[in-house]
C-alpha positions, 0 to 999 in steps of 0.5 A: 500500500505504501508503494501505491501511495508513493506512486500516486504522489509521483503521478500527482506531482507530474500532473501539477507540473504539466498543468502549470507549465505544459501546453493544453495538449500535454495536459490532456495527454497526462490526464490520459496517463493518470486515468489509466494509472489510477485504474491500474492501481485500483486493479492492482489493489484488488489483485493483492493475494489476500481476502477482500475486506472493506479496506481493500475494496474502499482503497481500490474504489479511491483509485477507480474514483480518480480514474472516473474523475479524470475520464469526466474531465477529459471528455467534458467540454472544458477548455 
């Protein structure tokens, strides 16, 4: 779980730097990377070889939630 947390911090830092200093095209490209990374982290959490419990389901839901948020932001008509 710590490794997943560190990955999320690194991805969030990348997204901040791209949104701050990148072009609109690079922001969208990074958004797609974040979408698939967040979904992958949700899947990875569910694939941990242990019994599913409320924590692992909630933790993977956070990853899937972020993935859906990125999808919503990418397909909305925002400029």
